[in-house]
N, CA, C and O atoms as CSV, one atom per row, in Angstrom:
chain,resi,resn,atom,element,x,y,z
A,1,MET,N,N,186.397,-63.445,-106.526
A,1,MET,CA,C,185.724,-62.865,-107.669
A,1,MET,C,C,184.405,-62.253,-107.201
A,1,MET,O,O,183.599,-62.921,-106.553
A,2,GLN,N,N,184.197,-61.012,-107.523
A,2,GLN,CA,C,182.968,-60.292,-107.172
A,2,GLN,C,C,181.879,-60.620,-108.188
A,2,GLN,O,O,182.122,-60.550,-109.393
A,3,GLN,N,N,180.693,-60.974,-107.726
A,3,GLN,CA,C,179.571,-61.184,-108.633
A,3,GLN,C,C,178.427,-60.311,-108.164
A,3,GLN,O,O,177.997,-60.391,-107.013
A,4,LEU,N,N,177.941,-59.481,-109.060
A,4,LEU,CA,C,176.953,-58.470,-108.719
A,4,LEU,C,C,175.671,-58.650,-109.499
A,4,LEU,O,O,175.648,-59.299,-110.545
A,5,MET,N,N,174.590,-58.061,-108.974
A,5,MET,CA,C,173.349,-57.905,-109.729
A,5,MET,C,C,173.285,-56.444,-110.147
A,5,MET,O,O,173.424,-55.543,-109.319
A,6,MET,N,N,173.074,-56.221,-111.429
A,6,MET,CA,C,173.102,-54.869,-111.977
A,6,MET,C,C,171.789,-54.556,-112.688
A,6,MET,O,O,171.030,-55.451,-113.061
A,7,SER,N,N,171.550,-53.283,-112.859
A,7,SER,CA,C,170.496,-52.812,-113.755
A,7,SER,C,C,171.115,-51.700,-114.593
A,7,SER,O,O,172.142,-51.130,-114.224
A,8,PHE,N,N,170.492,-51.402,-115.704
A,8,PHE,CA,C,171.013,-50.366,-116.587
A,8,PHE,C,C,169.869,-49.845,-117.440
A,8,PHE,O,O,168.816,-50.473,-117.550
A,9,GLU,N,N,170.094,-48.706,-118.031
A,9,GLU,CA,C,169.093,-48.087,-118.883
A,9,GLU,C,C,169.471,-48.330,-120.339
A,9,GLU,O,O,170.587,-48.022,-120.755
A,10,GLY,N,N,168.542,-48.880,-121.109
A,10,GLY,CA,C,168.789,-49.103,-122.526
A,10,GLY,C,C,168.294,-50.458,-122.982
A,10,GLY,O,O,168.044,-51.354,-122.175
A,11,TYR,N,N,168.158,-50.593,-124.290
A,11,TYR,CA,C,167.673,-51.843,-124.881
A,11,TYR,C,C,168.807,-52.801,-125.224
A,11,TYR,O,O,168.564,-53.932,-125.645
A,12,GLU,N,N,170.045,-52.350,-125.045
A,12,GLU,CA,C,171.223,-53.189,-125.237
A,12,GLU,C,C,172.136,-52.989,-124.037
A,12,GLU,O,O,172.233,-51.880,-123.511
A,13,PRO,N,N,172.810,-54.055,-123.596
A,13,PRO,CA,C,173.720,-53.880,-122.462
A,13,PRO,C,C,174.923,-53.031,-122.869
A,13,PRO,O,O,175.505,-53.252,-123.931
A,14,PRO,N,N,175.301,-52.061,-122.035
A,14,PRO,CA,C,176.498,-51.269,-122.324
A,14,PRO,C,C,177.737,-52.167,-122.377
A,14,PRO,O,O,177.773,-53.232,-121.760
A,15,GLU,N,N,178.724,-51.731,-123.106
A,15,GLU,CA,C,179.932,-52.544,-123.310
A,15,GLU,C,C,180.615,-52.909,-121.993
A,15,GLU,O,O,181.098,-54.031,-121.848
A,16,ASP,N,N,180.665,-51.982,-121.027
A,16,ASP,CA,C,181.331,-52.304,-119.760
A,16,ASP,C,C,180.586,-53.395,-118.996
A,16,ASP,O,O,181.218,-54.231,-118.350
A,17,LEU,N,N,179.264,-53.401,-119.055
A,17,LEU,CA,C,178.510,-54.461,-118.382
A,17,LEU,C,C,178.645,-55.781,-119.126
A,17,LEU,O,O,178.747,-56.841,-118.508
A,18,ARG,N,N,178.645,-55.716,-120.444
A,18,ARG,CA,C,178.841,-56.936,-121.239
A,18,ARG,C,C,180.198,-57.563,-120.899
A,18,ARG,O,O,180.302,-58.781,-120.753
A,19,ALA,N,N,181.227,-56.733,-120.773
A,19,ALA,CA,C,182.554,-57.236,-120.405
A,19,ALA,C,C,182.535,-57.829,-118.998
A,19,ALA,O,O,183.187,-58.842,-118.743
A,20,GLY,N,N,181.792,-57.203,-118.085
A,20,GLY,CA,C,181.674,-57.743,-116.734
A,20,GLY,C,C,181.033,-59.115,-116.712
A,20,GLY,O,O,181.411,-59.967,-115.909
A,21,VAL,N,N,180.061,-59.336,-117.590
A,21,VAL,CA,C,179.431,-60.657,-117.704
A,21,VAL,C,C,180.445,-61.654,-118.257
A,21,VAL,O,O,180.584,-62.756,-117.727
A,22,GLU,N,N,181.148,-61.275,-119.313
A,22,GLU,CA,C,182.134,-62.167,-119.932
A,22,GLU,C,C,183.216,-62.589,-118.943
A,22,GLU,O,O,183.693,-63.723,-118.990
A,23,HIS,N,N,183.605,-61.684,-118.050
A,23,HIS,CA,C,184.674,-61.980,-117.090
A,23,HIS,C,C,184.153,-62.571,-115.780
A,23,HIS,O,O,184.938,-62.821,-114.864
A,24,GLY,N,N,182.862,-62.794,-115.679
A,24,GLY,CA,C,182.305,-63.410,-114.480
A,24,GLY,C,C,182.154,-62.468,-113.304
A,24,GLY,O,O,181.943,-62.920,-112.179
A,25,GLU,N,N,182.257,-61.174,-113.535
A,25,GLU,CA,C,182.122,-60.202,-112.452
A,25,GLU,C,C,180.669,-59.840,-112.179
A,25,GLU,O,O,180.319,-59.454,-111.064
A,26,ILE,N,N,179.830,-59.964,-113.191
A,26,ILE,CA,C,178.401,-59.673,-113.060
A,26,ILE,C,C,177.645,-60.955,-113.358
A,26,ILE,O,O,177.823,-61.557,-114.417
A,27,ALA,N,N,176.806,-61.368,-112.427
A,27,ALA,CA,C,176.128,-62.651,-112.570
A,27,ALA,C,C,174.619,-62.530,-112.668
A,27,ALA,O,O,173.938,-63.534,-112.878
A,28,ALA,N,N,174.075,-61.324,-112.520
A,28,ALA,CA,C,172.617,-61.187,-112.514
A,28,ALA,C,C,172.223,-59.771,-112.925
A,28,ALA,O,O,172.987,-58.817,-112.773
A,29,PHE,N,N,171.003,-59.671,-113.450
A,29,PHE,CA,C,170.456,-58.380,-113.872
A,29,PHE,C,C,169.017,-58.270,-113.423
A,29,PHE,O,O,168.293,-59.263,-113.363
A,30,CYS,N,N,168.611,-57.060,-113.109
A,30,CYS,CA,C,167.212,-56.752,-112.833
A,30,CYS,C,C,166.755,-55.799,-113.932
A,30,CYS,O,O,167.294,-54.701,-114.071
A,31,LEU,N,N,165.764,-56.219,-114.710
A,31,LEU,CA,C,165.278,-55.426,-115.835
A,31,LEU,C,C,164.014,-54.674,-115.449
A,31,LEU,O,O,163.219,-55.141,-114.633
A,32,PHE,N,N,163.846,-53.512,-116.043
A,32,PHE,CA,C,162.679,-52.667,-115.805
A,32,PHE,C,C,162.094,-52.251,-117.146
A,32,PHE,O,O,162.828,-51.867,-118.055
A,33,GLY,N,N,160.775,-52.327,-117.270
A,33,GLY,CA,C,160.113,-52.016,-118.527
A,33,GLY,C,C,160.414,-50.625,-119.042
A,33,GLY,O,O,160.659,-50.451,-120.235
A,34,HIS,N,N,160.401,-49.632,-118.167
A,34,HIS,CA,C,160.640,-48.261,-118.619
A,34,HIS,C,C,162.097,-48.033,-119.025
A,34,HIS,O,O,162.392,-47.027,-119.671
A,35,TRP,N,N,162.999,-48.918,-118.673
A,35,TRP,CA,C,164.409,-48.798,-119.047
A,35,TRP,C,C,164.814,-49.762,-120.148
A,35,TRP,O,O,165.580,-49.407,-121.043
A,36,ASN,N,N,164.296,-50.987,-120.080
A,36,ASN,CA,C,164.866,-52.068,-120.879
A,36,ASN,C,C,163.945,-52.659,-121.934
A,36,ASN,O,O,164.297,-53.663,-122.554
A,37,GLY,N,N,162.792,-52.076,-122.154
A,37,GLY,CA,C,161.895,-52.587,-123.185
A,37,GLY,C,C,160.548,-52.931,-122.608
A,37,GLY,O,O,160.444,-53.431,-121.488
A,38,ASP,N,N,159.518,-52.661,-123.379
A,38,ASP,CA,C,158.176,-52.942,-122.869
A,38,ASP,C,C,157.444,-53.984,-123.700
A,38,ASP,O,O,156.233,-54.152,-123.555
A,39,SER,N,N,158.163,-54.686,-124.567
A,39,SER,CA,C,157.544,-55.777,-125.320
A,39,SER,C,C,158.368,-57.048,-125.128
A,39,SER,O,O,159.571,-56.975,-124.876
A,40,PRO,N,N,157.728,-58.209,-125.245
A,40,PRO,CA,C,158.485,-59.460,-125.121
A,40,PRO,C,C,159.650,-59.542,-126.109
A,40,PRO,O,O,160.716,-60.050,-125.762
A,41,ALA,N,N,159.459,-59.051,-127.329
A,41,ALA,CA,C,160.530,-59.120,-128.331
A,41,ALA,C,C,161.732,-58.270,-127.917
A,41,ALA,O,O,162.874,-58.699,-128.076
A,42,GLN,N,N,161.486,-57.070,-127.389
A,42,GLN,CA,C,162.590,-56.212,-126.941
A,42,GLN,C,C,163.349,-56.861,-125.789
A,42,GLN,O,O,164.579,-56.861,-125.762
A,43,VAL,N,N,162.602,-57.412,-124.843
A,43,VAL,CA,C,163.245,-58.044,-123.688
A,43,VAL,C,C,164.019,-59.277,-124.137
A,43,VAL,O,O,165.114,-59.530,-123.635
A,44,ARG,N,N,163.470,-60.049,-125.072
A,44,ARG,CA,C,164.163,-61.246,-125.564
A,44,ARG,C,C,165.485,-60.870,-126.230
A,44,ARG,O,O,166.496,-61.534,-126.002
A,45,GLU,N,N,165.494,-59.830,-127.038
A,45,GLU,CA,C,166.746,-59.393,-127.676
A,45,GLU,C,C,167.789,-59.025,-126.623
A,45,GLU,O,O,168.967,-59.353,-126.758
A,46,LEU,N,N,167.344,-58.351,-125.592
A,46,LEU,CA,C,168.255,-57.938,-124.527
A,46,LEU,C,C,168.786,-59.145,-123.757
A,46,LEU,O,O,169.989,-59.242,-123.515
A,47,THR,N,N,167.909,-60.057,-123.373
A,47,THR,CA,C,168.368,-61.225,-122.610
A,47,THR,C,C,169.253,-62.124,-123.467
A,47,THR,O,O,170.187,-62.742,-122.956
A,48,ASP,N,N,168.967,-62.203,-124.766
A,48,ASP,CA,C,169.847,-62.966,-125.663
A,48,ASP,C,C,171.253,-62.371,-125.672
A,48,ASP,O,O,172.238,-63.108,-125.658
A,49,ALA,N,N,171.349,-61.038,-125.695
A,49,ALA,CA,C,172.660,-60.380,-125.688
A,49,ALA,C,C,173.416,-60.680,-124.394
A,49,ALA,O,O,174.629,-60.893,-124.420
A,50,LEU,N,N,172.709,-60.699,-123.269
A,50,LEU,CA,C,173.356,-61.014,-121.992
A,50,LEU,C,C,173.816,-62.468,-121.956
A,50,LEU,O,O,174.905,-62.766,-121.464
A,51,ARG,N,N,172.992,-63.367,-122.474
A,51,ARG,CA,C,173.379,-64.786,-122.511
A,51,ARG,C,C,174.576,-65.004,-123.440
A,51,ARG,O,O,175.474,-65.785,-123.126
A,52,ARG,N,N,174.587,-64.313,-124.584
A,52,ARG,CA,C,175.723,-64.426,-125.515
A,52,ARG,C,C,177.020,-63.979,-124.846
A,52,ARG,O,O,178.057,-64.626,-124.991
A,53,ALA,N,N,176.954,-62.875,-124.116
A,53,ALA,CA,C,178.154,-62.373,-123.429
A,53,ALA,C,C,178.678,-63.412,-122.440
A,53,ALA,O,O,179.887,-63.621,-122.340
A,54,ALA,N,N,177.780,-64.056,-121.717
A,54,ALA,CA,C,178.201,-65.082,-120.758
A,54,ALA,C,C,178.853,-66.261,-121.487
A,54,ALA,O,O,179.902,-66.749,-121.068
A,55,ARG,N,N,178.231,-66.714,-122.572
A,55,ARG,CA,C,178.790,-67.838,-123.336
A,55,ARG,C,C,180.175,-67.493,-123.886
A,55,ARG,O,O,181.090,-68.316,-123.836
A,56,GLN,N,N,180.325,-66.285,-124.406
A,56,GLN,CA,C,181.615,-65.872,-124.974
A,56,GLN,C,C,182.722,-65.901,-123.929
A,56,GLN,O,O,183.881,-66.156,-124.256
A,57,GLY,N,N,182.370,-65.643,-122.685
A,57,GLY,CA,C,183.365,-65.661,-121.617
A,57,GLY,C,C,183.447,-66.984,-120.889
A,57,GLY,O,O,184.195,-67.111,-119.919
A,58,GLY,N,N,182.683,-67.985,-121.344
A,58,GLY,CA,C,182.687,-69.280,-120.666
A,58,GLY,C,C,182.031,-69.233,-119.297
A,58,GLY,O,O,182.366,-70.028,-118.419
A,59,GLN,N,N,181.095,-68.303,-119.110
A,59,GLN,CA,C,180.432,-68.125,-117.814
A,59,GLN,C,C,179.057,-68.791,-117.813
A,59,GLN,O,O,178.517,-69.143,-118.862
A,60,LEU,N,N,178.518,-68.950,-116.633
A,60,LEU,CA,C,177.152,-69.442,-116.499
A,60,LEU,C,C,176.175,-68.387,-116.999
A,60,LEU,O,O,176.487,-67.196,-117.007
A,61,THR,N,N,175.010,-68.822,-117.410
A,61,THR,CA,C,173.966,-67.902,-117.845
A,61,THR,C,C,173.598,-66.983,-116.689
A,61,THR,O,O,173.364,-67.466,-115.581
A,62,PRO,N,N,173.538,-65.678,-116.911
A,62,PRO,CA,C,173.192,-64.776,-115.812
A,62,PRO,C,C,171.743,-64.954,-115.356
A,62,PRO,O,O,170.860,-65.278,-116.149
A,63,LEU,N,N,171.529,-64.738,-114.085
A,63,LEU,CA,C,170.184,-64.713,-113.522
A,63,LEU,C,C,169.549,-63.394,-113.937
A,63,LEU,O,O,170.153,-62.333,-113.777
A,64,ILE,N,N,168.336,-63.459,-114.467
A,64,ILE,CA,C,167.670,-62.245,-114.931
A,64,ILE,C,C,166.330,-62.125,-114.233
A,64,ILE,O,O,165.486,-63.015,-114.332
A,65,GLY,N,N,166.137,-61.020,-113.527
A,65,GLY,CA,C,164.882,-60.743,-112.839
A,65,GLY,C,C,164.147,-59.605,-113.527
A,65,GLY,O,O,164.758,-58.710,-114.112
A,66,ILE,N,N,162.821,-59.658,-113.443
A,66,ILE,CA,C,161.990,-58.597,-114.013
A,66,ILE,C,C,160.700,-58.545,-113.209
A,66,ILE,O,O,160.185,-59.583,-112.795
A,67,ASP,N,N,160.184,-57.366,-112.989
A,67,ASP,CA,C,158.971,-57.192,-112.188
A,67,ASP,C,C,157.745,-57.427,-113.068
A,67,ASP,O,O,157.171,-56.488,-113.619
A,68,GLN,N,N,157.360,-58.681,-113.188
A,68,GLN,CA,C,156.255,-59.071,-114.066
A,68,GLN,C,C,155.320,-59.970,-113.253
A,68,GLN,O,O,155.290,-61.186,-113.445
A,69,GLU,N,N,154.562,-59.359,-112.351
A,69,GLU,CA,C,153.751,-60.117,-111.405
A,69,GLU,C,C,152.269,-60.109,-111.724
A,69,GLU,O,O,151.513,-60.900,-111.160
A,70,GLY,N,N,151.846,-59.242,-112.604
A,70,GLY,CA,C,150.417,-59.083,-112.866
A,70,GLY,C,C,149.912,-57.809,-112.211
A,70,GLY,O,O,150.574,-57.240,-111.343
A,71,GLY,N,N,148.740,-57.370,-112.630
A,71,GLY,CA,C,148.174,-56.142,-112.079
A,71,GLY,C,C,149.032,-54.943,-112.407
A,71,GLY,O,O,149.438,-54.761,-113.554
A,72,GLN,N,N,149.312,-54.119,-111.404
A,72,GLN,CA,C,150.117,-52.917,-111.610
A,72,GLN,C,C,151.598,-53.222,-111.789
A,72,GLN,O,O,152.350,-52.370,-112.261
A,73,LEU,N,N,152.020,-54.414,-111.424
A,73,LEU,CA,C,153.439,-54.770,-111.487
A,73,LEU,C,C,153.733,-55.551,-112.762
A,73,LEU,O,O,153.986,-56.755,-112.731
A,74,MET,N,N,153.694,-54.842,-113.871
A,74,MET,CA,C,153.951,-55.452,-115.173
A,74,MET,C,C,154.980,-54.602,-115.909
A,74,MET,O,O,154.640,-53.559,-116.467
A,75,ALA,N,N,156.230,-55.040,-115.914
A,75,ALA,CA,C,157.282,-54.303,-116.614
A,75,ALA,C,C,157.069,-54.364,-118.122
A,75,ALA,O,O,157.277,-53.374,-118.824
A,76,VAL,N,N,156.657,-55.515,-118.612
A,76,VAL,CA,C,156.414,-55.704,-120.042
A,76,VAL,C,C,154.917,-55.560,-120.267
A,76,VAL,O,O,154.128,-56.389,-119.816
A,77,THR,N,N,154.535,-54.501,-120.968
A,77,THR,CA,C,153.107,-54.201,-121.103
A,77,THR,C,C,152.570,-54.386,-122.511
A,77,THR,O,O,151.370,-54.607,-122.675
A,78,HIS,N,N,153.400,-54.307,-123.520
A,78,HIS,CA,C,152.933,-54.430,-124.902
A,78,HIS,C,C,153.215,-55.838,-125.418
A,78,HIS,O,O,154.372,-56.226,-125.578
A,79,GLY,N,N,152.164,-56.593,-125.675
A,79,GLY,CA,C,152.338,-57.940,-126.195
A,79,GLY,C,C,152.349,-59.018,-125.136
A,79,GLY,O,O,152.506,-60.195,-125.461
A,80,ALA,N,N,152.190,-58.652,-123.886
A,80,ALA,CA,C,152.110,-59.631,-122.800
A,80,ALA,C,C,150.666,-59.691,-122.311
A,80,ALA,O,O,149.918,-58.722,-122.433
A,81,THR,N,N,150.290,-60.820,-121.766
A,81,THR,CA,C,148.939,-60.999,-121.259
A,81,THR,C,C,148.719,-60.117,-120.035
A,81,THR,O,O,149.515,-60.138,-119.096
A,82,GLU,N,N,147.642,-59.346,-120.049
A,82,GLU,CA,C,147.285,-58.544,-118.878
A,82,GLU,C,C,146.572,-59.443,-117.881
A,82,GLU,O,O,145.521,-60.008,-118.180
A,83,LEU,N,N,147.141,-59.568,-116.718
A,83,LEU,CA,C,146.563,-60.405,-115.670
A,83,LEU,C,C,146.221,-59.542,-114.465
A,83,LEU,O,O,146.841,-58.501,-114.248
A,84,PRO,N,N,145.240,-59.969,-113.685
A,84,PRO,CA,C,144.938,-59.231,-112.459
A,84,PRO,C,C,146.093,-59.356,-111.470
A,84,PRO,O,O,146.908,-60.274,-111.559
A,85,GLY,N,N,146.149,-58.429,-110.537
A,85,GLY,CA,C,147.171,-58.482,-109.503
A,85,GLY,C,C,146.954,-59.651,-108.557
A,85,GLY,O,O,145.896,-60.280,-108.553
A,86,ASN,N,N,147.964,-59.927,-107.764
A,86,ASN,CA,C,147.905,-61.066,-106.850
A,86,ASN,C,C,146.807,-60.933,-105.803
A,86,ASN,O,O,146.203,-61.935,-105.420
A,87,MET,N,N,146.535,-59.719,-105.333
A,87,MET,CA,C,145.454,-59.552,-104.352
A,87,MET,C,C,144.105,-59.887,-104.980
A,87,MET,O,O,143.252,-60.493,-104.331
A,88,ALA,N,N,143.908,-59.499,-106.233
A,88,ALA,CA,C,142.647,-59.808,-106.914
A,88,ALA,C,C,142.503,-61.308,-107.125
A,88,ALA,O,O,141.422,-61.864,-106.931
A,89,ILE,N,N,143.579,-61.957,-107.517
A,89,ILE,CA,C,143.519,-63.413,-107.700
A,89,ILE,C,C,143.261,-64.087,-106.361
A,89,ILE,O,O,142.462,-65.020,-106.279
A,90,GLY,N,N,143.933,-63.624,-105.308
A,90,GLY,CA,C,143.715,-64.202,-103.982
A,90,GLY,C,C,142.294,-64.019,-103.489
A,90,GLY,O,O,141.760,-64.883,-102.793
A,91,ALA,N,N,141.674,-62.897,-103.847
A,91,ALA,CA,C,140.299,-62.635,-103.412
A,91,ALA,C,C,139.310,-63.632,-104.004
A,91,ALA,O,O,138.220,-63.816,-103.463
A,92,THR,N,N,139.675,-64.274,-105.101
A,92,THR,CA,C,138.778,-65.284,-105.688
A,92,THR,C,C,138.783,-66.574,-104.876
A,92,THR,O,O,137.868,-67.389,-104.992
A,93,ARG,N,N,139.801,-66.756,-104.064
A,93,ARG,CA,C,139.981,-67.976,-103.270
A,93,ARG,C,C,140.014,-69.229,-104.151
A,93,ARG,O,O,139.580,-70.305,-103.742
A,94,SER,N,N,140.529,-69.064,-105.346
A,94,SER,CA,C,140.588,-70.171,-106.300
A,94,SER,C,C,142.043,-70.561,-106.566
A,94,SER,O,O,142.748,-69.862,-107.293
A,95,PRO,N,N,142.493,-71.674,-105.982
A,95,PRO,CA,C,143.848,-72.143,-106.281
A,95,PRO,C,C,144.033,-72.430,-107.774
A,95,PRO,O,O,145.118,-72.240,-108.323
A,96,GLU,N,N,142.972,-72.883,-108.411
A,96,GLU,CA,C,143.056,-73.194,-109.842
A,96,GLU,C,C,143.332,-71.927,-110.657
A,96,GLU,O,O,144.161,-71.934,-111.568
A,97,LEU,N,N,142.635,-70.851,-110.322
A,97,LEU,CA,C,142.844,-69.588,-111.028
A,97,LEU,C,C,144.262,-69.063,-110.785
A,97,LEU,O,O,144.912,-68.571,-111.708
A,98,ALA,N,N,144.732,-69.168,-109.558
A,98,ALA,CA,C,146.099,-68.735,-109.243
A,98,ALA,C,C,147.113,-69.552,-110.039
A,98,ALA,O,O,148.090,-69.005,-110.552
A,99,GLU,N,N,146.885,-70.843,-110.139
A,99,GLU,CA,C,147.794,-71.699,-110.909
A,99,GLU,C,C,147.772,-71.328,-112.389
A,99,GLU,O,O,148.821,-71.262,-113.030
A,100,GLN,N,N,146.591,-71.088,-112.926
A,100,GLN,CA,C,146.487,-70.710,-114.341
A,100,GLN,C,C,147.230,-69.403,-114.615
A,100,GLN,O,O,147.958,-69.294,-115.602
A,101,ALA,N,N,147.047,-68.424,-113.749
A,101,ALA,CA,C,147.743,-67.143,-113.926
A,101,ALA,C,C,149.255,-67.344,-113.842
A,101,ALA,O,O,150.008,-66.767,-114.626
A,102,GLY,N,N,149.687,-68.153,-112.901
A,102,GLY,CA,C,151.114,-68.440,-112.760
A,102,GLY,C,C,151.687,-69.129,-113.983
A,102,GLY,O,O,152.810,-68.842,-114.399
A,103,ARG,N,N,150.921,-70.029,-114.550
A,103,ARG,CA,C,151.386,-70.724,-115.763
A,103,ARG,C,C,151.515,-69.761,-116.944
A,103,ARG,O,O,152.471,-69.839,-117.716
A,104,VAL,N,N,150.549,-68.854,-117.077
A,104,VAL,CA,C,150.616,-67.863,-118.160
A,104,VAL,C,C,151.873,-67.004,-117.996
A,104,VAL,O,O,152.628,-66.815,-118.949
A,105,LEU,N,N,152.090,-66.489,-116.788
A,105,LEU,CA,C,153.281,-65.664,-116.542
A,105,LEU,C,C,154.565,-66.450,-116.802
A,105,LEU,O,O,155.491,-65.943,-117.435
A,106,ALA,N,N,154.616,-67.678,-116.314
A,106,ALA,CA,C,155.818,-68.497,-116.491
A,106,ALA,C,C,156.102,-68.744,-117.968
A,106,ALA,O,O,157.243,-68.613,-118.412
A,107,ARG,N,N,155.083,-69.096,-118.723
A,107,ARG,CA,C,155.260,-69.373,-120.154
A,107,ARG,C,C,155.791,-68.127,-120.880
A,107,ARG,O,O,156.709,-68.217,-121.696
A,108,GLU,N,N,155.207,-66.982,-120.574
A,108,GLU,CA,C,155.637,-65.752,-121.242
A,108,GLU,C,C,157.048,-65.337,-120.821
A,108,GLU,O,O,157.835,-64.880,-121.651
A,109,LEU,N,N,157.365,-65.493,-119.550
A,109,LEU,CA,C,158.707,-65.124,-119.090
A,109,LEU,C,C,159.773,-66.060,-119.656
A,109,LEU,O,O,160.876,-65.620,-119.982
A,110,LEU,N,N,159.449,-67.340,-119.774
A,110,LEU,CA,C,160.409,-68.268,-120.383
A,110,LEU,C,C,160.713,-67.891,-121.827
A,110,LEU,O,O,161.826,-68.107,-122.309
A,111,ALA,N,N,159.735,-67.333,-122.509
A,111,ALA,CA,C,159.930,-66.923,-123.904
A,111,ALA,C,C,160.789,-65.666,-124.016
A,111,ALA,O,O,161.294,-65.347,-125.092
A,112,MET,N,N,160.951,-64.961,-122.907
A,112,MET,CA,C,161.743,-63.727,-122.936
A,112,MET,C,C,163.171,-64.007,-122.550
A,112,MET,O,O,163.993,-63.092,-122.516
């Protein structure tokens, strides 16, 4: 069985990709803000649709990646916390600040 990581353009997964998830052929997605939504609510609707497709086919939840690192690398820009980039956080030499930023990103990504 082939399992692929896919990306697509749109706020809803195309029917052929949804079928691929249901049949276990597609196991992961990489989302991009300019293609798949720029707000947490839009991304959540999309990821819910992908999870539903997996459940309907009796498959595992797909792995979903998104470029949401802080600074210039923020796929979701509307409604998400604006954080400095990793180089800026590293320049502070503060492990506590890095941990706080990581927790904010993790909490927001879990909600999506």
